[in-house]
C-alpha positions, 0 to 999 in steps of 0.5 A: 487508448493504451500505448506501450509508453503510457503503460510503462510510465504508469507501471513504473510509478506503481512499482514504487508501491512495493515499498508500501508495506514498510521497510521490512517488505519482501525484498525479492518482490522488487525484482519480480515482474508487476502485473496490473489489471483493470477494466479500463485505463486512460494514460497521458504521455509527457513529463507531467502525465497522469494515468487513471485505471478504473474498475477492479484494479489489481496490482501484483508483484511477488507477494505484494497484492493490491486491489482497489476500484481506482488508481491514479498515478501522477508523474512530475518532471518525468518521475513518478510522484504520487499514487492515489488508490480509492474504492476499498483498498486492500494490500497484502504482502509477505515481509522478509521476516516471514510475517504478513501485512494486511492493510485495508482502507477506503483510500490510500495516497502515496506521496512518492517524493516525500515517501509518505503514505496516508491511509484514510477511511476505516483503516485497519493494518494487521500483522502477526504481532498486532494491529492498528485501526482508525480513520487516518494513518500517516506512515513516513517511510523515511523516518518510520514514524506513524501518526494516527487519528482524525475525524473524532474517531478513536485509534485502536492498537493491539500489540502481542508479546513477542512470544505470543502465537499469531492470529490476534489472540490476546495474551496467548503464549507460544510454545517454547 
């Protein structure tokens, strides 16, 4: 059963997912209310609590849209420490520069303490100027470093020239 304090703890942890997209994510999103929906949820109270949401979990905050079948948010010492999303995770967000990020993977594990996001299972991260796909992508929010590969799969990237038109077309030049 949900109680306001339980929901607040889970919501606080999920609010940190706004940083999920990258350092260029829409800054104004962080000041917007966050709406969370799911078919069911079980949340604990206390300094070391876990909140589990299941069944078409939907998280929206400004331009940020996250969907998954399950979200498990963990608190340690009263602070949000980890968010684990599973079951066909999708994320869309507008960036401050007007670009959009569209990320999809089977699972996402966000270590909030170390500011590291790990996408696993059929990962595809797309922006106007390119995309990255593979079985595993690790993104360090502190350093901006991205590591990809794993499970014998190939890492695939496409980077379009700065003046190319969006939409993933190869080699097309934009208008002057």
